[in-house]
C-alpha positions as CSV (number, residue, x, y, z in Angstrom):
1,X,-57.6,-60.3,-120.3
2,X,-56.9,-60.0,-116.6
3,X,-58.8,-57.3,-114.7
4,X,-60.8,-56.3,-117.7
5,X,-63.1,-59.2,-117.0
6,X,-64.3,-57.3,-114.0
7,X,-65.5,-54.6,-116.3
8,X,-67.8,-57.1,-118.1
9,X,-69.3,-58.2,-114.8
10,X,-69.9,-54.6,-113.8
11,X,-71.5,-53.8,-117.1
12,X,-73.7,-56.9,-116.9
13,X,-74.9,-55.8,-113.5
14,X,-76.3,-52.7,-115.2
15,X,-78.3,-55.0,-117.5
16,X,-79.9,-56.9,-114.7
17,X,-79.5,-55.5,-111.2
18,X,-81.1,-58.5,-109.5
19,X,-78.0,-60.6,-110.4
20,X,-75.5,-60.4,-107.6
21,X,-72.1,-59.0,-108.4
22,X,-70.4,-62.0,-106.9
23,X,-72.3,-64.3,-109.2
24,X,-71.3,-62.2,-112.2
25,X,-67.6,-62.2,-111.1
26,X,-67.6,-66.0,-110.7
27,X,-69.2,-66.2,-114.2
28,X,-66.8,-64.0,-115.9
29,X,-63.7,-65.8,-114.4
30,X,-65.0,-69.4,-114.7
31,X,-62.5,-70.4,-117.4
32,X,-59.7,-69.0,-115.2
33,X,-60.9,-70.8,-112.1
34,X,-61.0,-74.1,-114.0
35,X,-57.6,-73.3,-115.5
36,X,-56.2,-72.7,-111.9
37,X,-57.7,-76.0,-110.7
38,X,-56.1,-77.8,-113.6
39,X,-52.8,-76.1,-112.9
40,X,-52.9,-77.1,-109.2
41,X,-53.9,-80.6,-110.1
42,X,-50.9,-80.9,-112.5
43,X,-53.1,-81.0,-115.6
44,X,-52.1,-77.7,-117.2
45,X,-50.7,-77.6,-120.8
46,X,-50.1,-74.1,-122.1
47,X,-50.5,-75.3,-125.7
48,X,-54.0,-76.6,-125.1
49,X,-55.5,-74.5,-122.3
50,X,-58.6,-76.7,-122.4
51,X,-60.6,-74.4,-120.1
52,X,-60.3,-71.6,-122.7
53,X,-61.3,-73.6,-125.8
54,X,-64.6,-72.9,-127.6
55,X,-66.2,-76.3,-126.5
56,X,-65.2,-75.8,-122.9
57,X,-66.6,-72.2,-122.7
58,X,-69.8,-73.3,-124.4
59,X,-70.2,-76.0,-121.8
60,X,-69.5,-73.5,-118.9
61,X,-72.1,-71.2,-120.4
62,X,-74.7,-74.0,-120.7
63,X,-74.0,-75.2,-117.1
64,X,-74.1,-71.6,-115.8
65,X,-77.4,-70.9,-117.7
66,X,-79.0,-74.1,-116.4
67,X,-77.8,-73.8,-112.8
68,X,-78.9,-70.1,-112.5
69,X,-82.2,-70.7,-114.3
70,X,-83.2,-73.6,-112.1
71,X,-82.0,-71.9,-108.9
72,X,-83.9,-68.6,-109.6
73,X,-86.4,-69.3,-112.4
74,X,-85.1,-66.1,-113.9
75,X,-84.4,-67.1,-117.5
76,X,-83.3,-63.6,-118.6
77,X,-80.7,-63.4,-115.8
78,X,-79.5,-66.9,-116.7
79,X,-79.0,-65.8,-120.3
80,X,-76.9,-62.8,-119.1
81,X,-74.8,-65.2,-116.9
82,X,-74.1,-67.4,-119.8
83,X,-73.2,-64.4,-122.1
84,X,-70.8,-63.1,-119.4
85,X,-69.2,-66.6,-119.4
86,X,-68.9,-66.5,-123.2
87,X,-67.4,-63.0,-123.1
88,X,-64.4,-64.4,-121.3
89,X,-63.2,-66.2,-124.4
90,X,-63.9,-63.3,-126.7
91,X,-61.9,-60.9,-124.5
92,X,-59.1,-63.4,-124.1
93,X,-58.8,-63.5,-127.9
94,X,-58.2,-59.8,-127.9
95,X,-55.4,-59.8,-125.3
96,X,-54.1,-63.4,-125.5
97,X,-53.6,-66.4,-127.7
98,X,-56.1,-69.2,-127.0
99,X,-57.1,-72.5,-128.6
100,X,-60.2,-72.9,-130.7
101,X,-60.6,-76.5,-129.5
102,X,-58.3,-79.1,-127.9
103,X,-55.5,-79.6,-130.4
104,X,-57.0,-77.0,-132.8
105,X,-55.5,-73.8,-134.0
106,X,-54.6,-71.0,-131.6
107,X,-56.1,-67.5,-132.2
108,X,-55.8,-64.1,-130.7
109,X,-54.2,-60.7,-131.0
110,X,-51.6,-61.4,-128.3
111,X,-51.7,-57.9,-126.7
112,X,-50.0,-59.4,-123.7
113,X,-46.8,-59.1,-125.7
114,X,-47.3,-55.3,-125.7
115,X,-48.2,-54.3,-122.1
116,X,-49.2,-50.7,-123.1
117,X,-51.7,-52.0,-125.7
118,X,-53.0,-54.6,-123.2
119,X,-53.4,-51.9,-120.5
120,X,-55.3,-49.7,-123.0
121,X,-57.6,-52.5,-124.1
122,X,-58.3,-53.7,-120.6
123,X,-58.6,-50.1,-119.3
124,X,-61.3,-49.3,-121.8
125,X,-63.3,-52.4,-120.7
126,X,-62.8,-51.5,-117.0
127,X,-63.7,-47.8,-117.6
128,X,-66.9,-48.6,-119.5
129,X,-68.0,-51.3,-117.1
130,X,-67.4,-49.0,-114.1
131,X,-69.4,-46.2,-115.7
132,X,-72.3,-48.6,-116.4
133,X,-72.1,-50.1,-112.9
134,X,-72.2,-46.6,-111.3
135,X,-75.8,-46.2,-112.5
136,X,-76.8,-49.3,-110.4
137,X,-75.7,-47.8,-107.1
138,X,-78.3,-46.3,-104.8
139,X,-78.5,-42.5,-104.8
140,X,-76.0,-40.8,-102.5
141,X,-74.6,-37.4,-102.1
142,X,-71.3,-38.1,-103.8
143,X,-71.4,-41.4,-105.6
144,X,-68.6,-40.4,-107.9
145,X,-66.1,-40.8,-104.9
146,X,-66.9,-44.5,-104.6
147,X,-66.8,-45.1,-108.3
148,X,-63.6,-43.2,-108.7
149,X,-61.9,-45.2,-106.0
150,X,-63.1,-48.5,-107.5
151,X,-62.0,-47.4,-111.0
152,X,-58.6,-46.3,-109.7
153,X,-58.1,-49.6,-107.8
154,X,-59.1,-51.7,-110.8
155,X,-56.8,-49.7,-113.2
156,X,-54.0,-49.9,-110.6
157,X,-54.4,-53.7,-110.4
158,X,-54.3,-53.9,-114.2
159,X,-51.2,-51.7,-114.4
160,X,-49.5,-54.0,-111.8
161,X,-50.3,-57.0,-113.9
162,X,-48.9,-55.4,-117.1
163,X,-45.8,-54.2,-115.4
164,X,-45.2,-57.6,-113.8
165,X,-45.8,-59.3,-117.1
166,X,-43.3,-56.9,-118.8
167,X,-40.6,-57.5,-116.1
168,X,-41.1,-61.3,-115.8
169,X,-41.8,-62.6,-119.4
170,X,-40.3,-66.0,-118.7
171,X,-42.3,-66.6,-115.5
172,X,-44.2,-69.9,-116.0
173,X,-47.9,-69.7,-115.5
174,X,-48.1,-72.8,-113.4
């Protein structure tokens, strides 16, 4: 999942408005940030994607829970942060093909191979997350304008990713 992870962060904000959206975005993309760091450091192996394995994501969720809980003493929010981190792997199994553990079997529906199906799946997550997030915004005269612009921008980004993926299938990740 690419932009769809933003939908999870937006939905989680509805669950607990005291969690900053930036914190939720960092949480939802943690495996990708680690993956990017490994890639830049020359430690990326597309057959193992260590940052997206079950043990790695469990460690990220535990570290996220612990760090947020100790920083804020808000255990409920810390639990939401860790669940957002765990959602990354579950959503990636829908759209991609990821390892269960280093050297273990790969699983996933591989919707990336079908950009229209990927766009539909990610679009649903983005749409639902945006609708849930809209209810966290302060009352305004026309809040639907801001939400519509955000939804349109996120869907346009996802469409761009899917079209680029369709046109450049052989482009290496790293």
